Every structure is written in structure tokens, then in C-alpha cells.
N, C-alpha and C positions, 0 to 999 in steps of 0.2 A: 546266598547270592545266586542269581540265575546264571545258567551256563551261557558262554559266549556262542554266537552263531557259528555253526560248523563243528563244534566240539561234541563228541559222542558221550564222553564221561567227564565227571567233575574231577579236575586235577588234584593230586595228592599234595597239599601245601606243606607237608612235613618233609618232602623230598628237598634236599639242599639246593639242587639246581632250580627246582620250581620256586623255592622260597626267594631266590634272587630276583625272579620276575613277578613276585607276588603283587606288587603295586600296579604293574602293567595289567595283570589279569583282573584286578579289582577296580581298574580305572581310577586309581589314586595317585598315579605317578606324575609328579610335577617336573621331573627332569628325565624324560624318556631317552635322551641322547646318552645317558649314563649306561644304559643297558642295551639299547637298540642301535642299529647301524654299524658302521665299520670301526674297529679299534685296532690301533697299531701297537705291537709290542716290539720295540726297537731291539731290545737285548736278545729276544728270541727270533727276531726277524720273521714275525708272524703277523697276519692280519686276521682278526676275528670279525665275522659278520653275523649279526643276529637280527631276525625280523619277526614281526608279529602278524600272522595271517590266519585269523580264526575261521576264514572261509575255506582254507586249503587243507587237503590231505597230504599233498606233496609240494615241494618247492625246489627251485634251482636258481643258481647264480650264473650269469653270463657276463664275463668281463668284456668291456668295450674293446673292439678291435679283434675279437675272437668269436668264432662260431660255437665253440665248445660250451656245453652246459655242465655245471657242477652241482650235483644233487646235495641238498641240505638235509641235515638230520632233524627229525621232529622230536619234540620233547613231550612224551607221554600225553599226546593228543591235547596239548594246551593251546596249540596254535603258534607256539614258539618254535622257530626253526633256526638252526645254527650251522656254521661251517667255518673251518680254519684253512688259511692259505699259508703255506710255508715259503721260506725264502723271499719274503717281501719286506723291503725296508722303507716303503712309502705306500700311502693309500692310493687307490685307483678307482676309476669310474666303472660302475657295473649296473646291470639290470636284474631285477627279480622276475622270475617266471613261475606261474602256478595256474592250476585249473580249479575252477570252483565246482560246487556240487552239481552244477548244470553242465559240466564238461566244457565250459567256456574258458578259453585261454586268456590270461592276463599277463602282460609284460610291461614293466615300468621301472624307472629309476627309483632307487630307494630314497624316500624323503629324508631319512635320518642320516644320509651321507652328505647333506647340504647344511651349511651353518645358517643360523638365524641372521636376518638382515637388519637387526635393531642394535645399533652400537651403544656403547656406554655413554657417549655424548648425547645420543638421542634420548636415552632413558633419563639422563640427568635433566635435560631441557624439558622433557615431558613432565617429570616429577616437580620441576620448578615452576611449571606453567608458562614457560616462555618459548616453547616450540610452536611457532606461529603457523607452521605448515604441517601439523601432525597428520593431516589427511594424506600426505605423501608417504608416511611411514606406517600408519595403522590402516586396518581394513584388508582388502584383497588387492594385491598389486601384481599385475602381469610384468614379469621381469626375466632376466637371463642370469643364471648362476653357473659358473664352471662350464660355460658355453651350452648349457641346457636351459631351454625355455620352460617356464611354468608360472605358477602363481604363489606369491608369498603372502601368508595370512598372519595378521597380528591383531591382538585385542587386549584391552585392559580389563582385568577381573581380579582385583587385589585380594579378595577374601575367598576365592574359589579353591576347593581342594584339588581340582583338576579341570582342564578344558581340553576337549577333543574336537576334531573337525569332522563334520558329517555332511553328506551331500549325495548327489546322484551317483558319484563315483564309488560310494561304499554302501549303497542302499540305505542311507540315512541312519547307520548304526553308530551309536555313541561308544566311545572308548577304544575304537579300532585304530584311530589316528590321533594318539595323544599329542598335545602341543607342549612346548617347553616354556616353563616360567623362567624367563631369561634373568639370570642373576638374582632370582627371588624378588624381582622388582614388581611383580603383579602384571607384567606385560607378557603375554603368551604368544609364541611364534611357531610357525611351521611352513616350510616350503614344499609345495606339491608339484614336482616336475611333471610335465606333460599336460597339465590342465590348461584349458583354453578359455577364451571369452565366452560369455553366456552360460557358463556353468553355474548351477544353483547350489547354494551351500548354507549351512548354519553352524553356530558354535554350540556344542553340547557342554553346558556348564554344570559341574557338580558342586553343590554347596556343602557347607560344613556338616549338614545333617545327612549327607549322602544322597540327596535328591538331585536328579538330573533334569535340567530345563533347557530346551532348545531355544536359542536366542538368535535373532537376526543381527547382522553386523551393524553396530552403531555408525561405522564409517563406510558402509556400503554406498557405492555410487549408483546402483540400480537395484530395483526390487521387483519381486514377482507380483503380478497383478492380483489384487485382492479378490477373493478372500484368502488366497495364498499369501504367505509372509516370508518366504525364503529370500535370501540375498542373492544377487546375480553378479558374476564377475564381469567387469567392463573397464575400458581404458580411458574414455573421454578424449580420444585422440583422432576420431574419425572425421569430425566436422572441420571444414576449412573456412575460417572466419574471413568475412569480407567487409567488416565495419571499421577498418583502420582509420578512416577520416573521422568517424564519430569518436573513437577512442582517443585519437590525438587531440581533438578539440576538448574532450572531457578533462584531459590532464591540465588544461589551462584554466579550468573553471575555478581554481582557488585564487586566481588573480582578481583584484578588486573590480576591474572593468568587465570581466567575463564571469564573475561570481554568480552563483545561483541567486544571491541576494538582489541582484539588479536585473535578473532575467524573468520573463513570464514563466510561471509554473502552474499549469492547470492540469490536474491529475484526474484520470478516469479510472475509478476503482472497479475491478472486474472479478467476478467469480467465473472461472473458465467453464465450469460444468453446466452453468445455467444461463450464460449470456445468449447463446443460440444453440438449440438442440437440433439434431437431425437423426431421426429414427430410421431413415432409409439411406444411411451413410454407406455407400458401397465401397468407399476407399478406407473406411475405418469402422468396420462393422462391430457394433456392441449394443447390448440391450438397454443401455441408459441414454442413448441418443447423444453421447459425447462426440465432440469434434476433436480431431488430432491437432497437436501443437502446430503442425505445418499448415493445416487448413485455417486454424485460428490466426496464424501469423498474417496471412493475406487479408482475411475478412476483417479482423479486429484492427489491424494497422490502417487499412483503407478507411474504415469508419472513423477511427480516431483522427486521422488527417482531415477527413471531410468535416468533422465537427470542431476542428481547430484545437484539439487537446494537445498538450506538449508531452505528457507522460501517461503511461498505463501503469497502474499499481495492481498487482495480482494478489488476491487473497491467497493464503499459504499454499504453495505447490509442493513443499516437501512431503514425502510419503506419509500418509496417514490411513489408518484402517477404516475409519467411520466416515461415510459420505456426509452425514448431517452435522458433523463437527465443523464443516466448512474449511477444514484444514488446520484448525487451531489445536488439535491434539496430535502432535507430530511424534512419530516413532523413529523414522529414519531421516535424520537432519541433512544428510549429504546426497539424497536421492530425490530428483523430481518425480512426482507421482506418475506411475505407469498407466493411470487411468486415461491419460491423453497422449500416450506414446512413449518413445524412448528418450534417453538423455540427449541424443543427437537431434531429435525432433525439437526438444526445448531449446537447444542451442540455436537451431534454425529460427525459432520464434524470435528470440532476442536479437539475433543477427538481422533479420528482416525488419524488425522495428527500428533498429539503429540506421539501417540503410535508407529508411524512409523518414528519418528525422524524429522518431518517437523514442523517448527514454523509457526504461523499464525499472520499476521499483518492486521489490518483494516484501510481502508481509512476513515478518520473522518472529518466531515465538521462543525466546530464551527464558520466559518467565515460569513455565511449568511444562510437565509432560505427563502423558496418560499412564494408566495402570496396566495396560495390555501386557500379558505374560511374555510375549516374544520380544518386547521392547526394552527400554532402559530400566524399567521398574525392577527393583531388587535384582539387578543384573547378575551378581555373583552370589545371590542368597542374602546379600546385605544391601542397604540403600546406598550403593556405590555412587550414584549420581545425585542423590537427594540428601537433605538433612536427616539425620537419624531420629531426632526428636520430632514426632508428628505435630507438635504444637508449632513447629517452625517449618516442617518439611511436607505438610499435606494441606491442600486447599479443600476444606469440607464443601464449600459452595460448588466448586467445579469438579470435585472428585478426582483431582490430579495431584501429582507430586511437585514439590518446589526444588529447583536445582540448588545444590549446595555450593554457593559462590565462594565459600571459604576454602574449598579444595582446589589445589593448583591444577589437578588433572581435569576438573570440570570446567574451570575457567579456560584452560587450554582447548578443550573440546568446543566450547561455544565461540571463542574468538577465532579459532581456526575455521570454524564453520562459516562465520561471517566473511572472512577473507576468501574462503573457497568459492562462494557465490560470485564475488567480485572478479576473482581471477579466472575461474573455469567457465563461467557463464556470462561474463561481461555485464553483470547486473550494475545498474547505475545508483541504486540506493536501497536501503533497508528501512522499513517502517517497523520499529520495535514495539511489539504488542505488550499491553498491560504493564507498563513501566511502574505505575503506582503500586501494583501488587508486589513488585520487587523491592521498592523503596521502604515500605512500611511493614513492620512485623505484625501489626494488628490489623492489616488489611482484611476486611470482610470477616473479622473475628470478634467474638464477644469477649467480655471481661473473663479472664481465667482460661481463655483459649489460645493465648500467645505468651511468649516469654520475652522479656526486655533484653536489650543489648547490655554490654558490660558497663555502660554508664547509666543504665536504668531507663533509657529512652526507647521509643518505638521505631527508631530508624534501623534499617538493616545495613549495618556498616560494611559488611562484606559485599552486598549487592552494589552499594555505592561505589566501592573500590573497583568492582568488576566493570560497571558501566563506564567509569572514567578510563580504565585500561582499554576497554573495547573501542571507545571513540578515538582515543589517542592513537591506538594501533591502526585502526582503519584509515584514519586521515593521514597517517604517516606512510602507510603502504600503498594506498589507493588514492591517487590524486583525483580530485573531483567527485569523490564518493559522497553521497548524501546519507546522513543518519538522522532519522525522523522518529521522535518519541510520541507514542500514544500515551500521554500522561495526564491523568484526570484530576490530579490534586493541585495545590498551589505551591508545590515544592519550588523554592527559589533557584534561579540559575541553571535551569535545565539546558538552555542553549548558550550558556556562558562558557567560555573556554576553560579547560581543566586547570591551566596554570593561573587562572583568575578566580578559582574556587568553584567553578561550575561543573556540570556533568559532561559537557563537551558535545552535545547534540547540535546538529545544524538547525533543526526546526522542531517545534512542538505543536501538536494538535491543540487548537484553541477550543476546548470543550465548553468553556463558559460562554463564548460567543455562540456556539452551536445551540446550546440549551436556551439561552435568552432569545436568540433570533427565531427559533422554531416556536417558542412559547408566544412571542409577540405576534407573529404573523398567523398563528392559529386562532387568535382572538377575533371576534367580531369587531370591525373597525370602530364601532360606536364606543367600545371600551378602551381603545388604544390610548386615548388621551390620558387615562389614569395610569398607564404603564409606559409612558414615554421614555423613562429612564432605562428601560431594558435595552433600547437601541443605543442611546447616547453613552451609557456606562461602558459599553464594550470598547469605546475609543480610549477611555482613560487608562486602560492597562494594555492597549494594543501594542505598545512598543516596549513592554517590560520583558518580552521574550521574542524570539524569531518565530512568529506564529504562522501556522497553516490552518486555514478555515475549512473544516470538514462537514460535509453532509453525507455521512457514510452509511454502510449497510446496517449498522446498529440502529439507525433511526427509522428504518422501514420494515421492521420485523417485530414479532412478539406483541401483536395487537397495537402497535404504535401508529399504524396506518401508513400508506404511501404519502409522498410529499403533497400530491394534489389533493388527497382526501383529508389532509390536515387543514387545508385552507377553508375559510368560512365563505358562506354565500352561495348563490346559484352558480351554474356552470360558468357563465361569463366572468363572474366575480372571482370564482376560484382560480381561474387562469390569470386574471389580472393580478390577484394577490401573489400567485406563484411567480409571475414575471417580475413583480415588484421585489419579492424576497430574494430571488437570485440576482436581480440587478443590484440590490443592496450588498449581497455577498461579493460580487465581482468589483464593486466600488470600494469596499472596505479594505483597509490595509491588511496584508497577509496573503500568502499563497493560497491556492484553491484546490479542493478535492471534492469530487462528486461521484457518488455510487451510480453504477449503471442503472438505468431506468429513470433517474432524476430528469434526464434530458428529453424523455418522451412523455413524461407525466403519466406513468403507468398507474392505473387505478388500484390494482391489487397489491397487497404486500408482497415483498420479495419471497420467493420459495425456491430454495436451492435445488429442489427436485424437478422443477419445471423451467421452461425457457421464459425469458422476458416476454411480455405481451406486446410484441411488435405490431400486432394488428391495430392497436389504438391509433397508429399514424394514418389510418384511413379516415379518421374523424377530423373535421376542419380545425377545431380548437387545438388538438394535439399536434397536428401537422404544422400549424402556424407557430405554436409554442416551440416545436423542434427547430424551426428556422430561427426563432428568437435566441435560443440557447446557442446555436452555432454562431450567430452574430455577436453575442456576448463574448464568446471565446475569441472571435476575430479581433474585435476592437481592443480587448484586453491585451492581446499579443501585439497589436499594431501601435498603440499609443503608450509611450514610455511612462507617462505619469500614472498609469494603471499599476505598474509593477516595479519601477526602479527604486522606489524608496519605501518599500513595504515595512522595513524594520527601523525607520528613523522618523521621529516626530516632526522633523523639519520639512518633510514631504507632505504634511497634512495641515490644513487650517480650517477651523469651523467658520462658517458664515452665519448659521443660525441653528442652534440646538435647543432653544428654549420655548419654541412655539408648540407646547404640548396640547394646547387647546384645539389647534387645527391639525395636530399630528403631522407637522411639516418639519423637515430638517434639510440642511444644505451645507456642503463643504466643498473645498477645492483641494486638489492634489497636484503635486509638482513632480517633474522629472528630476533626476539626480542633479543635473546642471541648472535646474530651476527655469530653463527656457520654456519648457512646455507646461501649461497649466490647464487642468480640466475642472469644470464646474459640475457638481452633482446636486440635483434637487430631487426630493422625495415627497410625494403626497400620499399619506397612508390611509386616506379615506376616499369614499366614492364620490367626492364633491369636487367639481371643477373650481379651482382657485384662480380667478382672473385678476390680472394686474397686481400680482404678488411681488413685492419689492424686496430685493436682497442687496446688501452691500457687497461690493466686490473689490479686490485689491488692485485690479488692473483695468485700464481703460482699453476699449476696443470692441471688436465684434466677437460674439460668443456663438460659434457655429454649432448647431445641434448635430451630434453624431449618433445619438441613440434616443429614441422615444419608445418606451415599452408599451405605450398606448397606440402605436401605429397600427393601421388596419392590417398590414402584412403580417403582423405578429398576433393578430386576433383581437386587437383593441378597437376602440370606437373612433379613433382618428384625431381627437383634439390634441393640439400641441402648439408649437411655435413656428411651424412651417419653415424650417431651415436655420433659424438663428435669431439673435437679438443684439442690438447695439447697447453699449453701456451709456450711462448719463454721467455728466460731470458733478452731479450733486451727491454729497456724502451720505452715507447711511451707517449709523453707529460709528465704529472706529474706522470704517473703510472710506477711502477718498472718492469712490465711485459707486454707482448703483445700477441695477437693472430691474426692469419690470417685466415679469413673465407670466404666462399662463401655466398653471400646474394641472396637468390632466389628472383625471380620477384614478386612484390606485396605480400610480405610475412613477417611474424613475426617468429623469431626463439627464442626459450627459452632454455637456457643451465643451468644445475646444476653443480656448481663447486665441484670437488672432489680432495682430496689430491692425488698426484702422488705416485704410488706404484712401488717398484722394480719388474720387470718382467723378467723371464728367465735369472736370474743372472745379468741382466743389471741394474746398479744403476741409480736411477732417476736423480742423479746429473749429469750423463753423457749426459742427453738429452739436447742438446744445441739449438735445432732448433724447429721451429713450425711444429708439425705434421699435416700439412695441408692436407685436403681431396682432393684438386684440382689435376687435371691430371698433371703428370710430362711430360714436352714437349717431352722428348726423349723416355721414357718408356711407356707413355700413360696408366699408371696404375691409375684407378679412385678410387678404394676402398682402403682407408688407414686404416680405423678402421671399422671392420665389426662385430666382436663378442663383444657385450657390456658386457658380463659376464667376459671375460678374458682380456679385454682391449688390444687386439692383435694389435701390430704395423705392419704397412704395408711395402711393398717394398719401397714405396715412402719415408717413414721415414728412412729406412736403407740407401738408397742412399743419402739422404740429410745429414746423419751423416758425410759424407766425404766432404760436402761443407765447404768452408772456413768460418770461423766466420766473417771475414771482408766482404765477399760477402753478407751475409744475413744482417749484420748491415747496409751495404751500401744500400741494397734494401729497408730497413725500413726507413732510414733517408732521402733518396732521392726521396721519393714518390712525384710524379709530382702533381703540383697544377692545371695543365691545365685540362680542362673538359674532362672526359672520356665518359660522356654520350652525344652522338652526335645526339640524336633522333631529327630529324627534326630541326636542329639548326636554319636554316633560318626561318622556320615556327614559331618557338618559338619567335624569335625577332618580327616577324610580329604580332603574336598573343598577344604580350604584349600590342599592341595598338588596337587589334581587336579580342576579345575573341571568337567571333561568328564563327571564322574559325577553332576552335579546332577540330571539327568533321572531317576536312580534313586531320588532322595529323594522326588520328587513324581510322581504319576500325571498326565501331561499330555495324555491322550487327550481329544479334543473330545467334549463331550456324551456321556460314557461312561455316565452314569447312576450312577456311583459317584464323587461329588465328594470331594475330599480336604481341603476346608475348608468351614465353619470347624471348628477343633478347640479343645478346652478347654485352657487354659494348664497345668492341673495334670495333664494326661495325659502320661505319659512317651512313649508311642508315638502316632503319627498315627492318628486314627480315620478309617476309610474305610468306605464301604458304607452310610452313613446316607442315607435319603431326605430330600428337601427338607422334607416335611411334618413329619418328626421334629424338625426344627430350629426350627419356628415356635412362638411362644408360644401358650398356650391362648387361644382366642377366646371372647368372650361376646356374647350377643345384647343388644339394647338394654335389655330388661326386667331381665336379670340384672345388667347394668352399673348400672342405676339402683338396684337393691336393694343392690348392693355399696357404692355411694356413700352411700346412707342409713345403712348399717351403720357405715361409717367416720365419718360425721358424728356419729352417736350416741356412738361411742367418744370422739371429740374432746370432745363436750360433757360426757360422764361424767368424762373426765380433768380 
């Protein structure tokens, strides 16, 4: 064994006195308090004090309240010093004084004169797995014992031969400050008087083979900036929270009227290191261009508010050593990464978000942990935190360990960590990563690479029990907390309450919807008729769980392309398809999540080492699409039918899901009280569908609140110019119907309004559909112009004279033959050979010759039209007023 620092000669271990301290000298002592510190002999009225100072040649004791120094006796240059005090019938407070080999004076209270602060009850609860605030007992805690301030250290290492404290205070030497294995429980403790905040430390853990590994504290609240990996003492008491109103309202969120289930939830998923970079950051200088948590608080919150998001979801911020892991290989679960600042800086971030009405959700990784030597891996020389059998405890695909959910201490660690983020950082929700990998023993494993459970199945029964306990505990302790599962399998009851047999999550990512939706909209529109079921099928299981619809970071990396580059067609068509896809997303039942960059249509895949490409907003299509995305969020939040009944099928009703030939679907959604109804229509092809008839359940005026084809969003402008009136004629099982124009590659959203009597005309007299389409004879295109007064147009007036039978006949005799003749021969051929799809559409970017929109009654695709040719005639204000007067006069005359 190597000599201890400061010792000139190897001690003679045969000496009886030295033998008493043999384990201390060999760093094998698990109960250093048995030989070090003060010991009272009541019968002899003596106090014996022994210290271990391998750096010292001489040492003294100074009793508190006295200036006198008492010299200690050294034991054969072992670093062991001893002194006896006579006529003492009780212990007393004292300091140790010594000079090191650099002649520097050291004076401190003896750590071994202070008891461990881990009670038998604490240990019992920790071992039982029910100490729900273990972060208050384990780790480094600034506290006062016997009126002396210092730091109490505690760590769990059940298989270690010994654990000692190392840090700046002892030149990072192991074995110098041995910790106590309290009651042989596997929990090691030591109080260090005089230590202060911001002190760096590690645990020197000696395994059964005698090897010492320096470990960072699993419960550390703060960590050294990488590549350093020391833990840092901190208290988390500096920040003064100002979000009391937010926290108060959150506590009421479990009530049915204020539950997340009935509230809009549009989440902006963010990677803090690459949202925006600043390599000239004078306030937070670093070579990676990172912004500080405080800077991000203002910039990100302002942006989220501007874009009408309700929440920000942060990719993992818990400390992790590897930048390119995106935070998913966590080493320190209780410390926000120091890349972006201090714990107080992160508290400020959350606080500022809350004060501006933005919730904060954290990506949380209880499914696996990395193999880094300073982390949880083989913490005490054994897989303390992981399953011992690698067939159960190691992910070959990820190269990471799997938590042992059967160990009470591990369950305690993870559940306490979840509660920690809610309590200390006021987090509003956790998105639990890779839940499927926890539920299935054979996840990403081949035959022979996994072991079944006790029943012979592939379910991880311990993980199931852990997830249930996690969700029950969080919901009990944190009112209004959101627990969201990223679960990619068809495991039943993920969002069902635990007492009803479920896992107890609030929401689950709808991975099926994400896959089918991206697959469908990535297709050339000419093939969509053959895959119509990809869209309609998502509704059939939409209410089986409380779903959240994600278009996350996973979909824009690893050569999957950005969302805009997934879209088919030329530049104009790509953006039309993208607007259509996200319109479908926001219209579909389920809460929403979008990764940063989706809202600006970034062309490049996401790269965690570079900033988002904000420069794309200088381009007209991107800028207008950005406006569209903001508007989507706005109406999603404003209209109750968008979000109040996301998880109940009674809030949804199909109007048409079977028109695969034209790739058209339509449905209505209702508010919780059924008073508000929104109508959604989708045209998935670049063909204008004029006079398309839908049955509707309610009579009235359908005011257009969104047209993704509007020019302000980058579209070509075709639409219904404000809204449409229903007709009294039934359609399929519906008592009323409407006739609308379906713009090309577009979604239209209409809000139903009760019909009012206008200009002395009784609403009962309106017998026909006030269609916006051009009258063949009069060529009047504007039927409804003034949204405030619901002005009827000439087209409406002239249609009043149409016979009832004519209109009924036109409704009932709608032809079943194909109206979309786009490349009919090519479609037939493409069914056998999809590679020829590019021949059907001109896909050159910004070619100046757009191939959409086209009229439905054209057999061949029209190309070569300028955008101006496709716009409706414009009127100036005076002309419009004259037209309105003319229409009013006609109404009165009628």
C-alpha cells in the first residue's frame, strides 16, 4: 500500500497501538467514529481525542472559550494524533490546529465530534422506498449542528468497503476523511464544520476489490462545468419566487372545470443550447455560444407568448457530460446543467415563464443512465442503481444501464427526484422518456438477449409498479402536476387511473398519429387517395387514451429531413402542404407539441451544435408561414371547441371521411357544453373543389375563421370569403347542408353561428345555400363580405328565385363519377410504379410556373398561370360601398 501523504515512513502495523488504527490507515474503516474524535470515559472522568492528519507533523487542541493550545502526541509518524483530558465528565467543543508541509496553518472543528444527521427513521424509510424527500437528507446539506455551521454529507453505497470525502479542502485525497456507515445501513455520513457554499467535492468510494473511484454526488444540487465533474455545495434558497398567482391557479387544475383536459395545451419543445446561440455573449462568455438561463428566460418567453404557445418543454436540463446526447444521458439528476448558468438562474427562468403565463415541462429520463465512471454506474463497485443481470440491466442499443426498479432505494431516488423538480423549481410537468423501454423486458432485444418475468412474460413487473407509484405520488403531493408518457407501444391504460388498472399518466404521446400523419403528407397528392385511411384511422383510437400529438425533435434528425423538406412538390406546394398538415394537427383531437423550428419551416435538419436557422424568416414563404403558425395557436386557444373535449368522443363528429377519391375529409368539433361548434374541411390535393356539399348538424351561418390558403399565409387566395349559410336540405344523415369551395391543399375552419334576421328578412325565408362561388350568369364572386353585418350578396338574392326543386335536385343527383381528372392515366400507371410520380407534377422550386391550383373540371393540369391570374378581382373602398348599397336595395325590393 502507498504511504499516506505527509508520512515519511511506513508505519509498523505490528505495534498494538497502530493496529488499532489499521483500518483507518488502509482506508477500510466503515465506522471511523469508533476510533476518531472525542470519547468520554465516565468512570475515569477522562476525554480521549484522536485525529487523523496525514498532512501534519504536529497538532494541537484548543477548547472553545479558551486561548490555550494543548499539544497532541503523534503515533509513529502515522498521521494519528492523540490527547487525553483529565477531570472531564462530559464532552466539549474544540478545534484542531496544525501546520501542513507548506507551513500553512489550519484550524477547524473536529468532524468526528459531530453526530451523523441520518436518523433510524430516515434509514428505515429510505430502505423501504417511502422517503419521498430523500433529497433533503442525502447529498450535501448546509446546516448547523451544536451551533456550528457546516455541511453534512450523506451517500448510499451499500457494497462499498469504505467511503471518504474528498475535495478542495483536503487536496482531493482519498481516505483522509472517512465517512461513517450508519448502523451498517449502506448510508455513509459525515459533517464537515466550517465548509461553505460553492465548495467542490466528490466521494472516494473503495470497492470490494480495493479500488478507489471518485464519484460525483448522486444528490448534488449543483455541478462543476464540464469537462469537470465535481459536485458543488449549494442551498437552493437564494431565489425569491414571484409566481404565487401561477402556483395558486395550478393547484386548482385538478378540478374538472379547470383541468388540463379542457384547457388549450400547445407545447413548444426546446433544446436550450441550440435555440439561439450568441458567440459574442458579453454577459455569459463561453466558446459554445450558449445563452444564460436568465437571458433565455426573457427571449424564449417573449417568443412563446408572441407565437401563442401555452407551455415550453425543455429537453433534459439535468446535468449530463456529453453535449451531443441532447441531455438524455443524465449523470446528476438533481442538478440543472451548469452549461447555461446556476440553479438560481434556472429558477429565474421558470419564475419568469410563470409570471408571463407560460408553463414549463421538463423532459425526464428515469429509463436508463450512462456508463460514465464518475456517475451512477457501478457506484460502489456493484450495479447499485442497475439490475445485476446485463440481460435485464443493460441497453446494448444505447450503451446505457437500466435502473433496477425492484430496489426500494432506486425507486426512492427516482420518485424523490420527480418531486424535487416540482417542489424546488416549480416545474409544471414531466415528460417521461422512453416508457416503452421500461415496460418491456425484450425492448430492442433479440431472442436470447432478455429474461422473462416470474410469469414467463415480457412485461417488467417492477417497472410497472414503479410507474404507478410515481404517478400516484406526484398527483397526491403536487396538485396540478402533469405527467406525460413518451410511450411508443400499444400498452393499454397508460393514461387510465391507477385504481382503475392503469399506469396513471395524464397524457401519452400519440406516436401512431405522428407516424401516419407524416407519412401521409410526405406523399405526392396524386397517391393520397390510395392511403386515405392513414388520416381517418387516427380518429378511431383518438379517445382510447388522453393523447398528446407530437411533432418532436426525433422527427427532424438522422436524415429524416426537416418538416418542410418532407413535403412534396415545388416551393409553393411544399408550404401549402405544410400549412395543411399543421392545420390537420391543430384540428385533430389531442393536445399539441411542436419542436422548435417547425414554426419557421427550417430547411436544414436540426443540429444541436448550431442555432436554428432564423434567417429563413427573410424569405416570403417562411415569413408568411410563421404568421400562419402563430394564427393557428391563437385560434386554438381562443375557440373552446378546439381543446375542451380532446379526450371525449362526444366532442367530435365526422361529416365525411369516405371521399378517398377526392382526398377530402370534414368533421365538426364541439365545446364541452356543446354550445360552440367548429366545422373543419380538408382538401388534400392541389385541385379547387367548387360547390362541394357537406351535411351539417346545425342550421345557421358558418363563419370562416381560418383559411390556410389565404394570401397572408402564402396561399393563392381561393376560399369562401368570410363564410357560408347552411341550407335546409338534408345530406346523408344530417338535416342541413352547405355548399363550399375547397381551396387547393388547404384546411378551412368555420365557426357555427345562429342565423339572424337581417334587413327585415326573416331567417326562415332563407331556403338556399348562400354559396360564395361565382354565379355563371352574373359572375358575382363576393357573396359575404362584411363579417360584422353578415351582408347577403347579389348571388344570394338571385338564388332566392331559384326553385326549391332545382336545388334539391342538384344536391341529390351529385355525380359519383370522378371530378378530379389530374393525370388519370398517370395515376393508373403510378399505382404500379410510384417512381413516376415526379412526372405528374412539376416540382421545381420557385419555377415561376406553378402547377396548382387547378380547376376540378379541367381534364388536364393547367400550368403556366401567373399568381395574379388566380386572384379574385379587387375593389377599392368606394366601389365596395356602392356594391353593398346596391345589394341592400335589391334585398329591400325583394
